[in-house]
VOPAGU-2260 file (C-alpha; in pm, 1 decimal, decimal comma):
REM VOPAGU-2260
SITE   aa  ch    i         X         Y         Z
SITE  MET   A    0  -15736,0   15850,4   -3056,3
SITE  PRO   A    1  -15708,7   16169,7   -3141,1
SITE  PRO   A    2  -15848,5   16543,2   -3022,6
SITE  LEU   A    3  -16084,0   16680,6   -3249,2
SITE  PRO   A    4  -15940,5   16985,4   -3427,7
SITE  SER   A    5  -16002,2   17324,2   -3250,9
SITE  GLY   A    6  -16359,0   17462,9   -3294,9
SITE  PHE   A    7  -16496,8   17138,1   -3458,5
SITE  ALA   A    8  -16839,4   17044,4   -3339,6
SITE  PRO   A    9  -16932,9   16711,1   -3496,5
SITE  ALA   A   10  -17242,7   16599,7   -3547,1
SITE  LYS   A   11  -17413,6   16354,5   -3307,2
SITE  VAL   A   12  -17534,5   16054,8   -3469,5
SITE  ASN   A   13  -17749,6   15785,3   -3256,2
SITE  LEU   A   14  -17780,1   15455,2   -3409,4
SITE  ALA   A   15  -17993,3   15321,0   -3181,0
SITE  LEU   A   16  -18204,4   15507,5   -2899,6
SITE  HIS   A   17  -18450,0   15299,0   -2680,4
SITE  VAL   A   18  -18617,5   15522,4   -2380,9
SITE  THR   A   19  -18597,6   15235,6   -2131,3
SITE  GLY   A   20  -18781,3   15458,1   -1843,0
SITE  ARG   A   21  -18931,6   15805,6   -1700,4
SITE  ARG   A   22  -18799,1   15992,4   -1383,9
SITE  ALA   A   23  -18992,3   16202,2   -1162,2
SITE  GLY   A   24  -19014,4   16537,0   -1319,4
SITE  GLY   A   25  -19059,0   16404,7   -1715,5
SITE  TYR   A   26  -18720,9   16329,9   -1759,0
SITE  HIS   A   27  -18672,3   16033,8   -2009,9
SITE  GLU   A   28  -18431,1   15758,9   -1918,5
SITE  LEU   A   29  -18276,5   15652,0   -2260,5
SITE  ASP   A   30  -18028,0   15368,5   -2366,5
SITE  SER   A   31  -17851,4   15511,2   -2692,9
SITE  LEU   A   32  -17518,2   15422,7   -2919,5
SITE  VAL   A   33  -17375,2   15746,4   -2993,8
SITE  VAL   A   34  -17119,2   15823,7   -3265,9
SITE  PHE   A   35  -16966,9   16130,4   -3432,5
SITE  ALA   A   36  -16973,6   16234,3   -3785,0
SITE  GLY   A   37  -16650,7   16353,7   -3963,7
SITE  ILE   A   38  -16945,5   16669,6   -4081,1
SITE  GLY   A   39  -17014,1   16920,8   -3836,0
SITE  ASP   A   40  -17038,8   17303,4   -3756,9
SITE  GLN   A   41  -16684,4   17568,1   -3673,8
SITE  LEU   A   42  -16642,3   17742,3   -3404,0
SITE  SER   A   43  -16355,2   18010,0   -3396,0
SITE  ALA   A   44  -16266,7   18247,9   -3130,3
SITE  VAL   A   45  -16032,9   18540,2   -3084,3
SITE  ALA   A   46  -15930,8   18723,7   -2725,5
SITE  ALA   A   47  -16189,6   19016,4   -2697,1
SITE  PRO   A   48  -16305,0   19229,4   -2369,7
SITE  ASP   A   49  -16619,7   19102,7   -2324,5
SITE  LEU   A   50  -16776,6   18765,2   -2502,8
SITE  SER   A   51  -16980,6   18818,5   -2800,3
SITE  LEU   A   52  -17118,4   18629,9   -3089,6
SITE  THR   A   53  -17158,9   18630,1   -3476,9
SITE  VAL   A   54  -17317,7   18322,2   -3671,2
SITE  GLU   A   55  -17276,2   18292,0   -4025,0
SITE  GLY   A   56  -17276,6   17926,8   -4317,2
SITE  PRO   A   57  -17593,3   17783,8   -4458,9
SITE  PHE   A   58  -17806,7   17711,5   -4146,5
SITE  SER   A   59  -17745,6   18023,3   -3963,1
SITE  ALA   A   60  -18142,6   18183,6   -4038,5
SITE  GLY   A   61  -18286,3   18172,2   -3679,0
SITE  VAL   A   62  -17990,4   18121,1   -3509,5
SITE  PRO   A   63  -17969,2   18328,0   -3171,6
SITE  THR   A   64  -17703,9   18548,0   -3098,5
SITE  ASP   A   65  -17735,5   18634,1   -2733,3
SITE  GLY   A   66  -17703,3   18450,3   -2450,5
SITE  THR   A   67  -18002,4   18204,0   -2507,9
SITE  ASN   A   68  -17747,7   18027,4   -2762,9
SITE  SER   A   69  -17545,8   17736,6   -2632,7
SITE  VAL   A   70  -17218,9   17866,7   -2757,6
SITE  MET   A   71  -17242,1   18134,1   -2539,1
SITE  ARG   A   72  -17408,3   18010,2   -2218,0
SITE  ALA   A   73  -17131,1   17763,7   -2236,7
SITE  ALA   A   74  -16899,4   18037,9   -2221,4
SITE  ARG   A   75  -17034,0   18233,3   -1928,1
SITE  ALA   A   76  -17056,1   17900,9   -1743,4
SITE  LEU   A   77  -16691,5   17839,6   -1782,7
SITE  ALA   A   78  -16607,6   18105,9   -1759,4
SITE  GLN   A   79  -16808,4   18178,3   -1400,0
SITE  ALA   A   80  -16630,3   17865,8   -1330,4
SITE  ARG   A   81  -16296,9   17914,1   -1352,0
SITE  GLY   A   82  -16284,3   18264,6   -1301,9
SITE  VAL   A   83  -16222,4   18412,4   -1621,7
SITE  ARG   A   84  -16249,1   18793,9   -1632,1
SITE  VAL   A   85  -16206,4   18830,8   -1985,2
SITE  GLY   A   86  -16399,9   18771,8   -2296,4
SITE  ALA   A   87  -16406,0   18632,2   -2646,1
SITE  ARG   A   88  -16515,6   18710,7   -2994,1
SITE  LEU   A   89  -16663,2   18365,4   -3140,8
SITE  LYS   A   90  -16758,8   18304,0   -3517,4
SITE  LEU   A   91  -17024,0   18014,6   -3485,6
SITE  THR   A   92  -17023,4   17854,5   -3878,4
SITE  LYS   A   93  -17348,8   17657,4   -3876,9
SITE  THR   A   94  -17305,9   17338,7   -4143,1
SITE  LEU   A   95  -17537,9   17156,1   -3982,8
SITE  PRO   A   96  -17959,8   17178,7   -3985,6
SITE  HIS   A   97  -18147,8   17240,0   -3683,9
SITE  ALA   A   98  -18415,1   17089,3   -3484,1
SITE  ALA   A   99  -18233,4   16786,6   -3656,6
SITE  GLY   A  100  -18167,6   16505,6   -3436,4
SITE  LEU   A  101  -17794,1   16585,0   -3464,1
SITE  GLY   A  102  -17762,4   16722,8   -3155,2
SITE  SER   A  103  -17572,2   17077,1   -3339,2
SITE  ALA   A  104  -17662,8   17331,4   -2999,1
SITE  SER   A  105  -17494,4   17082,5   -2799,0
SITE  SER   A  106  -17202,0   16969,9   -3015,7
SITE  ASP   A  107  -17148,6   17359,3   -3062,1
SITE  ALA   A  108  -17187,1   17437,4   -2673,6
SITE  ALA   A  109  -16901,1   17143,3   -2591,3
SITE  ALA   A  110  -16656,2   17300,5   -2857,3
SITE  ALA   A  111  -16677,7   17640,4   -2719,2
SITE  ILE   A  112  -16591,0   17461,8   -2368,0
SITE  ARG   A  113  -16276,6   17300,1   -2539,6
SITE  LEU   A  114  -16140,2   17615,4   -2742,9
SITE  LEU   A  115  -16234,5   17844,9   -2460,5
SITE  ALA   A  116  -16052,1   17663,4   -2236,1
SITE  GLY   A  117  -15752,6   17683,9   -2489,5
SITE  LEU   A  118  -15777,0   18024,2   -2485,6
SITE  TRP   A  119  -15831,0   18137,8   -2179,0
SITE  ASN   A  120  -15560,0   17899,1   -2047,0
SITE  VAL   A  121  -15784,0   17725,0   -1817,3
SITE  THR   A  122  -15895,1   17358,3   -1714,6
SITE  PRO   A  123  -16220,8   17242,3   -1969,5
SITE  PHE   A  124  -16497,3   17094,1   -1816,8
SITE  ALA   A  125  -16528,2   16711,2   -1801,5
SITE  PRO   A  126  -16852,5   16563,4   -1925,5
SITE  ASP   A  127  -17002,5   16441,1   -1613,6
SITE  ASP   A  128  -16978,1   16818,0   -1392,6
SITE  PRO   A  129  -17260,0   16949,6   -1301,8
SITE  GLU   A  130  -17242,9   17237,6   -1523,2
SITE  VAL   A  131  -17216,0   17041,9   -1861,9
SITE  VAL   A  132  -17524,3   16841,2   -1727,0
SITE  ALA   A  133  -17694,0   17171,8   -1632,6
SITE  LEU   A  134  -17617,9   17318,2   -2033,4
SITE  GLY   A  135  -17844,2   17017,7   -2179,0
SITE  ALA   A  136  -17871,4   16639,0   -2211,2
SITE  ASP   A  137  -17649,6   16613,7   -2507,4
SITE  VAL   A  138  -17377,4   16826,5   -2398,1
SITE  PRO   A  139  -17212,9   16569,4   -2195,8
SITE  VAL   A  140  -17168,2   16328,3   -2502,4
SITE  CYS   A  141  -17094,7   16577,5   -2732,9
SITE  LEU   A  142  -16803,2   16674,1   -2450,0
SITE  ALA   A  143  -16651,6   16293,5   -2494,5
SITE  ALA   A  144  -16648,6   16309,1   -2865,3
SITE  PRO   A  145  -16463,2   16170,4   -3062,7
SITE  GLY   A  146  -16526,9   15846,9   -2932,7
SITE  ALA   A  147  -16807,7   15651,7   -2977,1
SITE  GLN   A  148  -17019,7   15627,0   -2608,4
SITE  TRP   A  149  -17315,8   15399,5   -2425,3
SITE  MET   A  150  -17503,5   15664,5   -2352,2
SITE  THR   A  151  -17791,1   15593,2   -2057,9
SITE  GLY   A  152  -17970,7   15789,9   -1795,5
SITE  ILE   A  153  -18092,4   16110,3   -1912,6
SITE  GLY   A  154  -17787,8   16147,4   -2127,2
SITE  GLU   A  155  -17523,8   16213,4   -1812,7
SITE  ARG   A  156  -17410,1   15803,2   -1781,9
SITE  LEU   A  157  -17160,1   15717,9   -2030,5
SITE  ALA   A  158  -16936,6   15485,0   -2125,9
SITE  PRO   A  159  -16691,6   15406,6   -2413,6
SITE  ALA   A  160  -16800,3   15166,9   -2619,1
SITE  GLY   A  161  -16484,3   15053,8   -2763,8
SITE  PRO   A  162  -16353,3   15084,0   -3149,1
SITE  LEU   A  163  -16621,1   15036,3   -3383,4
SITE  PRO   A  164  -16571,5   14952,3   -3827,1
SITE  GLY   A  165  -16495,7   15225,8   -4011,1
SITE  VAL   A  166  -16797,1   15244,1   -4192,0
SITE  GLY   A  167  -16946,1   15532,3   -4403,5
SITE  LEU   A  168  -17243,5   15738,0   -4252,3
SITE  VAL   A  169  -17505,4   15909,3   -4522,6
SITE  LEU   A  170  -17687,9   16149,1   -4333,1
SITE  VAL   A  171  -17994,3   16262,6   -4518,4
SITE  ASN   A  172  -18253,2   16548,3   -4364,6
SITE  PRO   A  173  -18616,5   16593,9   -4578,3
SITE  ASN   A  174  -18566,8   16997,0   -4496,0
SITE  VAL   A  175  -18857,5   16940,8   -4223,2
SITE  ALA   A  176  -18750,2   17056,8   -3846,4
SITE  VAL   A  177  -18902,9   16857,3   -3580,5
SITE  PRO   A  178  -18900,0   16986,8   -3250,3
SITE  THR   A  179  -18755,4   16787,7   -2985,5
SITE  GLY   A  180  -19012,2   16834,4   -2688,3
SITE  ASP   A  181  -19331,9   16765,0   -2930,1
SITE  VAL   A  182  -19156,4   16443,8   -3028,5
SITE  PHE   A  183  -19121,5   16295,2   -2684,6
SITE  ALA   A  184  -19482,8   16481,3   -2573,0
SITE  ARG   A  185  -19611,4   16202,7   -2835,6
SITE  LEU   A  186  -19464,9   15905,9   -2681,0
SITE  GLU   A  187  -19658,7   15630,6   -2597,9
SITE  ARG   A  188  -19478,8   15409,0   -2438,7
SITE  SER   A  189  -19165,3   15521,7   -2177,8
SITE  SER   A  190  -19087,9   15183,3   -2068,1
SITE  ASN   A  191  -18916,3   14958,0   -2344,4
SITE  PRO   A  192  -18636,5   14700,9   -2341,3
SITE  PRO   A  193  -18260,9   14819,8   -2370,9
SITE  LEU   A  194  -17990,2   14784,4   -2599,9
SITE  THR   A  195  -17849,9   14468,6   -2679,5
SITE  GLU   A  196  -17491,5   14380,1   -2695,9
SITE  LEU   A  197  -17279,8   14447,7   -3029,8
SITE  PRO   A  198  -17158,1   14154,6   -3153,4
SITE  ALA   A  199  -16809,8   14011,8   -3093,7
SITE  ASP   A  200  -16733,6   14022,7   -3517,8
SITE  ARG   A  201  -16649,4   14440,1   -3551,9
SITE  ALA   A  202  -16688,5   14374,7   -3959,6
SITE  PRO   A  203  -16923,2   14653,8   -4110,6
SITE  ALA   A  204  -17183,2   14361,0   -4223,0
SITE  ALA   A  205  -17189,0   14218,3   -3858,6
SITE  PHE   A  206  -17191,0   14576,4   -3731,4
SITE  ALA   A  207  -17504,6   14734,4   -3949,1
SITE  GLU   A  208  -17683,2   14378,1   -3883,0
SITE  TRP   A  209  -17676,0   14455,7   -3566,9
SITE  VAL   A  210  -17792,5   14862,3   -3570,3
SITE  ALA   A  211  -18066,5   14770,7   -3807,8
SITE  ALA   A  212  -18197,2   14519,5   -3502,1
SITE  GLN   A  213  -18218,4   14779,9   -3281,5
SITE  ARG   A  214  -18482,7   15075,7   -3266,4
SITE  ASN   A  215  -18522,5   15435,8   -3219,1
SITE  ASP   A  216  -18792,4   15448,1   -3046,4
SITE  LEU   A  217  -18874,8   15810,1   -3107,7
SITE  ALA   A  218  -18939,4   15770,9   -3472,5
SITE  PRO   A  219  -19320,5   15730,8   -3410,6
SITE  PRO   A  220  -19405,3   15969,6   -3280,9
SITE  ALA   A  221  -19126,8   16168,4   -3492,2
SITE  GLN   A  222  -19269,9   16031,8   -3840,7
SITE  ALA   A  223  -19639,6   16140,5   -3681,0
SITE  LEU   A  224  -19530,5   16491,3   -3717,3
SITE  ALA   A  225  -19346,6   16469,5   -3979,8
SITE  PRO   A  226  -19435,6   16193,8   -4213,4
SITE  GLU   A  227  -19136,1   16256,1   -4449,6
SITE  ILE   A  228  -18931,5   16093,3   -4243,4
SITE  GLY   A  229  -19079,4   15769,4   -4314,5
SITE  ARG   A  230  -19008,5   15804,3   -4673,9
SITE  VAL   A  231  -18644,9   15904,4   -4600,1
SITE  LEU   A  232  -18638,0   15580,9   -4422,6
SITE  GLU   A  233  -18749,4   15347,2   -4731,2
SITE  ARG   A  234  -18562,6   15560,3   -4989,1
SITE  LEU   A  235  -18234,0   15445,1   -4749,1
SITE  ARG   A  236  -18344,2   15087,4   -4698,2
SITE  ARG   A  237  -18370,6   15098,9   -5067,6
SITE  GLN   A  238  -18077,8   15245,3   -5166,8
SITE  PRO   A  239  -17740,9   15003,7   -5304,4
SITE  GLY   A  240  -17508,2   14971,2   -5041,1
SITE  ILE   A  241  -17658,0   15104,1   -4747,8
SITE  LEU   A  242  -17618,6   14847,5   -4521,1
SITE  ALA   A  243  -17884,3   14958,2   -4235,9
SITE  ALA   A  244  -18068,3   15257,5   -4146,4
SITE  GLN   A  245  -18258,9   15452,2   -3866,7
SITE  MET   A  246  -18339,5   15803,3   -3755,6
SITE  THR   A  247  -18113,3   15941,9   -3554,2
SITE  GLY   A  248  -18183,9   16174,5   -3224,2
SITE  SER   A  249  -18552,7   16291,0   -3238,7
SITE  GLY   A  250  -18567,8   16317,4   -3627,2
SITE  ALA   A  251  -18592,9   16432,8   -3831,8
SITE  THR   A  252  -18268,4   16306,0   -3961,8
SITE  CYS   A  253  -18212,5   15987,8   -4066,4
SITE  VAL   A  254  -17878,1   15793,1   -4112,2
SITE  GLY   A  255  -17747,6   15533,0   -4362,4
SITE  ILE   A  256  -17437,3   15315,6   -4299,0
SITE  THR   A  257  -17224,8   15173,3   -4531,1
SITE  LYS   A  258  -16951,0   14962,3   -4583,9
SITE  ASP   A  259  -16693,7   15240,5   -4600,7
SITE  VAL   A  260  -16675,2   15635,5   -4711,0
SITE  GLY   A  261  -16626,6   15546,1   -5050,6
SITE  ALA   A  262  -16979,6   15386,3   -5050,3
SITE  ALA   A  263  -17186,8   15632,3   -4861,9
SITE  ARG   A  264  -17023,7   15915,8   -5126,5
SITE  GLN   A  265  -17150,2   15676,8   -5435,0
SITE  ALA   A  266  -17507,7   15640,2   -5203,7
SITE  ALA   A  267  -17512,2   16005,7   -5143,5
SITE  ARG   A  268  -17439,8   16106,9   -5503,0
SITE  VAL   A  269  -17721,8   15862,5   -5581,2
SITE  LEU   A  270  -17977,1   16061,8   -5344,9
SITE  GLN   A  271  -17844,9   16415,2   -5456,1
SITE  LEU   A  272  -17924,6   16362,4   -5772,4
SITE  SER   A  273  -18325,0   16219,1   -5728,2
SITE  GLU   A  274  -18395,3   16393,6   -5435,9
SITE  GLN   A  275  -18294,6   16709,2   -5465,4
SITE  SER   A  276  -18496,6   16894,1   -5197,9
SITE  TRP   A  277  -18323,7   16663,8   -4931,7
SITE  TRP   A  278  -18001,6   16777,9   -4733,9
SITE  VAL   A  279  -17776,3   16465,4   -4823,7
SITE  VAL   A  280  -17467,2   16437,3   -4678,0
SITE  PRO   A  281  -17163,8   16180,0   -4695,0
SITE  ALA   A  282  -16925,8   16148,8   -4393,2
SITE  PRO   A  283  -16684,6   15921,1   -4247,4
SITE  ILE   A  284  -16752,4   15792,0   -3872,7
SITE  LEU   A  285  -16505,4   15979,3   -3588,8
SITE  ASN   A  286  -16384,0   15631,2   -3484,7
């Protein structure tokens, strides 16, 4: 599998997300199939005496540039762990919406680790390194991109899902931000059945049928906070060419699956024209 282009932070998509338990301390156990879409943020870096970050792009508003940004946290963690004494001037172009269930901050952190390891000529973190887990629950799986992953535990246990069909994805967000903590706070049940096994038939139709039979256990609480999510899912499921649709992560972005990226572009174009207030993007699945 080819590596990701340098500095590319692809959107993380949970095609299914089951909440299977809760640990002491309040952390939820998950069982999720995670894939990555061929759209994302972009990070660049040049050598500099100190670490600094600028942010631009259509979703740059409100993104911090100080030490609270996931890119800066990842950069400092890598520098400290590897004894790096130089810095970098970082520029992040935000293409993905915030608080959207697409793991953009986590993917940005993973991109920073990959990019700066090359710039500083040090060994990057592995997904299961404790420094990575400390950066956030989705950072390990984002560091394992671009291959599809089974993600369990609180996000720290990963296993390759194997090759998936080359389906297309239609990502839709009704321009509503849904804070993850608020969604989990409204979750009524924390002990649910895990995912079923993927079918032996990996053709797009069979794969989409499997996705449709799974759940996102965070969808009901997310819809209670943002009823627009229900409308997005209904619209996707009625759209010709969409084989299955689920909410991803903690929302509010939903994803439709099509037989290929060409069908995704066609379906997305219809939605872009009819729902002009929504963020609608077609993308290939990275596989």
